[in-house]
N, C-alpha and C positions, 0 to 999 in steps of 0.2 A: 859305513855310511849308507843310508837307504837309497834306493834307486831314485826316489823322488828328489833327494838332495843332489844326486849326480846330474839329474836332468836340469836342475836349476843352475849348477855350475856350467854345464854345457851351453846354457843359454847366454852366458857371459861372453862367449868367444867373439861374437860380432861387435862388441862394444868398441867405439872409436872416439870416445870423448877424452882420451889421454893425450897430452900435448907432446910427449916424447915417446920414442920407440922403446918398448920394454916387453919382454915375453908375456903373452896373455896368461901363461901359467902362473907367473909371479903375482899378477893381480888377483888371480884366482885364489892363491894362497893367502894373500892379504885379506881377501873378502870371505875366507872360510868361516870366521866367527859369525859374520852377518848372514851367510848362507845357512849356517847351522840354525841360527835363530829363526829365520823365515821358514826353513824346512820343518822345524819343530812346531811352529805355529800352524803350518799347513797340515801337519799330521794331526794335531789336536782338533783343527776345524773339520777335517775329513772324518775323524773319529766321532765327533759330536753329531755330524750329519748322519753317519751310519747308525749310531745309537738311536737317534730319533726315528729313523726309517724302520728299524727293527721293532721298536716299541709301537709305532703307529700301525704296523702290520700284525701286532699281537704275537710275535715270534719269540718272546722271552718269558719264562716263568720264574727261573732262579738264576742268579749269577753270584760268583764268589767275591765280586767287587763291583762297584758301579760301572755300568756299561761305558760311560765316558772315559773312565780310567783304563778299562780294558782296551779300548780302541784308540787310545791316545798315541799309540806307537804301532808300527807294523808288527803283526803277529804271525806265527805259524800255527795254524789251527788243525786239529785232527778230529776225525770222526771214526768210530769203530763200527764195523759191519759184521753182523752175525752170520756165519756160514752154515747154519743148520738147515738152510734151504738153498736151492740153486737159483732162486730169484728173489729180488726185493719186492716190496709191495708199497702201496700208496702212503702208508705211514712212514716208511723209510724215505720216500721221495721228498716229503716236506722238509726234512732236515738236510737232505742232499742239496736242495735248492737254497736253503739258508747258507750252506757252505759256498755255493756259487755266488751268492750276494757278497760274502766276505772277500772272495777272490776279485770281484769287480771293484771293490773298495781298496785293493792293493795288498791284501793279506795272502799269505802262502797257504796251500792246502796239503794235508797228508791224510790219506785214507788207510785205515788199519783193518785188514781182514783178519778176523780172529781164528786163524787156522789152528792155533794152540788152545786158546780158551774155548773154542767151539767143541773141542774134545771133551770138555767138562760141562759147560753150560751154566748160566747163572741161576740161582735159586728161583723157583716159582712158588706161588702161594700154596699149592697143594701138590704133594707127591714130588718125587725126584725125576728130573729129566732123563730120558733114555740116552745112554752113552752111544754116541755116533761112531761108526767105523771110520778109521783113519782115511781109507780110500774115498769114502763118501764125502768127508770134509774136504779133502783135496779137490775132488771133482766139483763140488759146490763153489769152492774158492775161485777156481778158474772161470766158472760161469759168471760169478759176481763181478770179477774184474772186468770181463768183457762187457757186461751190462753197464757198469759204471762209466767206462770209456765211451760207450755209445751215447749215454744220456748227457754227460758233461761236455761232450764235443771238444771244442778248442780250449776249454778252460784248463789252464795248467795245473797239474797236481802230481803228487808222488804217492805211490801205493806200496805198502809194506805188509808183511804177514808176520804176526807175532809168534808163529811156530818157529821162525828163524832164530829167535833167541830163547823162547821158553823151552824148546826141545834140547837146548844145550845148557840150560841152567842147572847147576848142581844144588842138591837139597840143602846141605849144611850152610853154604854161603847165603842161600836165599833166606833161610830161617834167621840167620844172624843179621844180615844187612837189611832185610825187609820185614820179616815177621816180628822183630822186636819193637817195631814202630806201630804195631796194631795191638789193641787190647781186646780181650774177649768181652770185657764189660761193654765196650762200645759196639762190637759186632752184633751181640745178641739183642741190642736195642733197635737194630734196624727193622723196619716195619715187616718185611716179608719173613725174615728169620724169626721175629717175635711171634708172628701169626702161626708159623709152623710149629714152634715150640709150645704155644698155648693151645693148639688144637689137639684134642684127645686122639691118640693113635698115630699122630704125625711125629716125625723126627727129621733131623737134618744131618746129612753125612759130612764128614770132614772135607771131602772133596768139594762139595757145594760151599762149605764154610770158607774155604780159601779163595773163592772167586774174587772177592774184593781186593785181596792181596795181589792177585795176578793182574787185575786191571790197574791197580795203582803202580805196579811194577812196569806195566806197559808204558804208562805216562812218563815214568822216570827214564826208561830206556829211550823213548822218543825224544825226550828233552835233551838227553846227553848226546844222542847221535845226530839228531836233526834240528835241534833248537826249538822244538815244539813247546809253546808256552800257553796254549789255549785248547781245552777240550770242549767239543760241542756234542750234544746228545739230547735224547728225549728225557722227560722228567722222571720216567721210571728208572733211569740210571743215575739220578742225582747223587745219591749217597756213595755209589761206587766212584763217581767222578771226583767227589771231594777226597776220596781215599788217595788219589794220585796227587792232588794239590797239597794235601797234608804231608804225604811221604816226601815229596820234593823239598818242601820247606824244612822238614826235620833232617833229611839226609844232606841236603846241599845248602840250606839256608837261603834259598832263592824263592821268589814269588812267581807263581804261574796262576793261571785262571781257568775257570769252568763256566760254561754257559749252557743252560738247558732250555729247550722250548717246550711248550705244552704238547701233550700227546694229542694227535689228531683223532677225533672220534667220529663214529658214524651217527646216523640220525637217531639211533637208540641210546647214544651216550657211551658206547663201548669203543675202546681203542681198536684200531685195525691190527689184525695179526692172524697168523695161521692157527694159533691156539684158541682164538676167539671164534674161528670159523667164518670170518667175514672178510678175509683177505682179498683185495683186488690186486692181482699180480702185475708186475711190469713186463714179464715174459709173455709174448703173444701166444705161446703154446699153452700157458696156464690160464690166462684171461685174454680172449681174443681182442683185437683192437676195437671191434664193434661193441662188445660188452664193456670194455674199458670206457669208451665214449658214452655209452648208455648210463654208466654209473654217475658221471659228472652231469650229464644233461638232465637226469632225473632227481638231482639233489633238491631237498625241500628249500623253500625260501629262507628259512631260518639259518641255513648253513652256507648258502652260496657266497655271501659277502665275506665271511671268514675265510673260505677257501680261495676266493679270488686274491686275497691279500697274501696267503701262504703259498699258493701254488703258481702264481703268475708274476711276471715282472712289470705288469701295468703300473704306472704311477698311481699313488693313492688318490690324487685328484680325479683321474680317469675312472677309477673304481667307484668313487663316491658319485660321480656323474652317472655312471652306468647303473648303479643301484637306485638312484633317484628315478631314472627312466623305468627301471623294473618295478618300483613301487607304484608308479603311475599306471602301468599296464602289465601286471604280473603274468597275464595269460600268454603274452608273447614269449616269455621265458628267455629274453635276450641275455640276461646275466648268465644263465646256465649254458646257453649256446656258446657264449664267448669263453667261458671257463672250459667247457668240454673241448673246444677247438684248440685253445692254447696249450692245455696240459697234454692232450693227445699228440700234438705236434712235438712237444718236448720228448715224449717217450717213444713215439712210433714214426715221427717224421711228417712233413707236410703232405706228401703224396698219399700216404695211407689215410691220413686224417681226412683229406678231401673225399676219398672213396667212402669211408664210413659215415661221413656227414651226409653225403648224397644218398647213401642207402637208407640212412635214418629218415631223411626227408621223404623218401619214396614210401617207406613203410608206415610212417606215422604223421607225415606232413602232406604237402600239396603237390609234390613232384610225381609225374607219371612214370611208370616203369620204362616206357619206350624212350624217355629222355635221358636215361642213365647211360653212362659209359659202360663198356664191357666189364671193366674192373669193379665198378660200383654195383652193377647188376649181380656179379658173382658173389660179392659180399652179402647183398640182400638175400639171395637165394640160399647161401650157406647158413645164414643166421636165422632166417624165418622158417617156420614149419611150412611144408608145401604138400600139395596133393596133385599127382599126375592124372590127367584125364585124356583118354584116347580121342582122336578126331571123330571116331564113330560115336563114342559116348556123348560128345558135344553136339553132334548132328541130331541125335535123338533127344537131347536135353538131359543134363546131369543134375540130379537132385541137390539143391543147395544144402538142405538139411543133412544129407549123407556126407557132403563135403565137410561140413562143420564137425561132424563126428569123426571122420577120417583124419582131419587135421588137428584134432584135440581141442577145438573151441567149444565143444559141447560133449556132455557125458553120454548122451543117448539121443536117438532121433526125436523122442518126445521133448527132450530138453532143447534140442536145436529148433524145433517148431515153435516152442514157447519163446525162445530168444527172437526169432524172426517176427512172430506175431506182435511181440512187444517193441518192435522197431529198434532192436538193439544190434542189428547187423546191417553193414553196408557192403555193397558189391560194386566195385569200380567207382566209388564215390557217391553211389546212390543208395539211399536208405530203402531197405526191402521190408515189406509188411506182409507179403503173401507167404504163408508157411509151405506152400506147394511150389514155390519158385524153383525154376530150373535154370541151369547155366548152359548157354549156347556158345558156339564158336564166335559169334559176333560180340559176345561180352568180353572176349580176350583181346588184348592189344599186343601185337608182335608175339603172340603165344603165351601171354601172362595176364592174369587178373588178380586184383588184390581184394581180399575179404577182411573187413575190420569188425572187431567186437569191442565196443567201448573205445577207450583211449589207447590201451596197450595191447589188446589181443589182435594178432594179425595172422593171416593165412594166405599163401600164394597158390593160386590155381595155375598149373603148368600144362601146356599142351604136350602130350606125350608123342 
């Protein structure tokens, strides 16, 4: 019986409308059919609400059954994590947050780190993936586990590694019990495999060819050991996900489910990933919290609404209201700022988010450097280009044009003079038009002065 049913039974204990003394457990037993009915109705209602929520947020592309049926009972959902890197990126984050939504609705979570399948890698469109060293996969797996725990926080979940069973699986039983349920006819029809085979000079190894079997076997193993009955993933894994659904049906005669969400794409329409060269990493050593925040706050208007639904837990009504405010005054970029703050808090925590938000406002907004906390100032100085100027140099007057060249905002001194003459440069909030402008000690506040070129070009002048 599910926990929601047990909670309902427990609520019966205070009842006092019975006229004679009888153990409350006896009445509980008599009412079990009624409890079961209401519990089932409650599960169905919760499932319908979750299905509508996920649809409204645009988080579903394919399902193996109607969402309302999938969520009509408590599920144990699993998500596979690729250990070919020691960090996840924002594309992974979207589906991780989908899993968190499932947990909030009462479903159980299992995360599968592919320590075994990571040794092989799923087929890609061109060329074969490099075979990773076993030690690298093991190191990456440990890093991913720690990252997952940090991001999910108090959300309960189980974590397993498919190396635990794949490394012990014997070839002959695997071919007999799993391989016979897959046909070569179906496998070669899969889009990526078909592209590889149809491309002159390309081929596919037997190792890559068996990846679908291994992923299907993972689902079967998780179903038998942990009761997993729902796989969640990105749309690029859809055919592999169906492999597990079909294998369990053929082997055990049981129905399990699969749900895939659309791939999150960048402004150019490409999916995020290391192979695409556009990965925004969750690890602060790979993508600093400042640059992570900049990614979200600089999103184009065409993407921000979609990302608010996928990456935040704001109610849909609040997102709609926020987007309406944004449409009325897009220049304030309130939607982007809200998105950047909420997602950075999920990944890096509120304290770090406050620092990078303050540093961002100082570099690109209206906040003065002298108003920054020490931590926020350190972030700004670490992320923005800077030029150190001695007290003597400032006393004599330091050429602003030379500072622009030294700080990388101009290619040459003549280019710098042209920018200044065209009033494309601001010093401490003031537009400069004199190409011979010099910087003096009085132009700095607490030892710093900010130079801006357009909306995104910044340079910090620092008293040496």
